[in-house]
Steps between C-alpha positions, in 0.01 A plus 500: 500500500778597736556855617849643532681836510806638321711644781758701302252783431471536882870477579644755741841350567823540304473149344165600329385134536208585731529189712454713813127483412483120480373460860220751446366318192520171685291655777253636249445148369658534156590163346849595373735788432679604179857638521719690247763266354742773377513650852541154655799449272666802660490333843812332638479126553478562872222757471310281253521200739392717791199633308392151389523373853295785640227452240499127545450550876194716428340225295396706196642362174681697230318355202588767239769753408465814290779733377687217326775718351672816623524799263877435467431186289397581144258251347461676168717721277861494393627462857292189573728213610311168494779295658546744789131535553450122524778484760299749708185291438673186636605676818168682547281194445719303742409749771136494393491122521653513848210722607244259351395737224270362229448809281750768387364811331688636200390864475830684562419787267832679560685189383258397227410829338613536141773765444409784271549409138542130567263283294203345679545176306859461614407581859231233490750251364739581777232450762387170350858374499528602864175323581639183338796514738272578797277203415795261519599639840165523673333182374701269732416735792128480436487883464285687247604833363214732419522786249357817652352762269580851629318816401638746243595762760761257634584278207527476122502125462214258596248765597185286504390154594427446132857581402638288784284205392624535141869499614437206735332299222781579254759383756302183571681394817306309764648687795447848350140616542306822555420737787220757494510809716165675569676836543693483168188380317307798637784736403486365143121473490531135407179302500436196718437279195874439476479286816280256313750491214785435744309211669731237647805705401420746777716404798526806726307818584591838649238752616478863612264787439566724201500818708840537677557128458338461839403182684152390392215584731125487489343806341818632331332515164655189349297204371690221664194271480507507117878430501469196730198375307711515180787317675269225615343470155851454361558215744746687721532374857855591611675797662394861513764744638407851614770724354437855611618791709379585849539758767340272759598146422302334776177684420536462123604133523193420706271700266635325193443160653142598592436625145656212310446185704120483430571522129763228489299200622 
C-alpha cells in the first residue's frame, strides 16, 4: 500500500489547497499527496501552473484529489444542471490529469446532499446520470472516480460503504468505484465486513481517528490493525490517505506514518 495525506484539512492559506505542506510530507517520507479539486479550480491558470511546478520540483506526486465539486454546483434536486455540471467536470479533470492524478474522490456532501422533500429515488437517478457522463470523460484520462460515503452528521445521501457500493453497482461504470473512510465508518458504526463485500471495487481509502478526526497515532484507542487486516483480506493494495486535522502537522504527520506503515506491508 501507499501512504498519502489530504492537504486541504491542513490548509492555512487563502487558497485552501494546502500545498504549502507538500514539502513537509515529502520530508516525512509519504508516497504522495492528495489535493482538493474544487479549490484547485479556483486558482488562476498562472497560480495553477506555479503550484504544479513547485510540487513537481519537490518530487512528491499528486496521485489523488478530493473535494470534487464545490457547494455552488448542485448534483441533486430541482436545481441540478447535468450539462453545466459536466462542463465543470471536463475542466476539472483536465487539471487533474495535468497533475498526474489517478483517483478523484466524489464525496462533496454540500453539492450531493438531497434537498428537503426531494425524492431519494430521483436523486439517485440524477447521480447515476451524472456518473454516466463522468465515466465518458475520465475513462480516456485513465482516472477513476470513487464514491465516498460520508457520515450522517454531514450528509443525507450515501452514508455508508454499503450504500455507496449499492449505488456504484447500480451505475455499473468501470471508472466509478468505491472509497472507504475509516473515520466515517466509525462515525456510522459500520462493520468491517463491508470491505470484504467491496473486494476489487474498493479503489481508495481515507483514514483518521474518530475523536476530533485527528491524525492516527499509536495508542489513540482505534483498532487500525483490524482495519488493515480487513483491507488486505479484501485484496486491497493501493492508496491510503490520512485525512484529518492537526495543530502540529509535523509531529502528527510523523506519528501517523509510524502508526500506519507497519500495518500496510
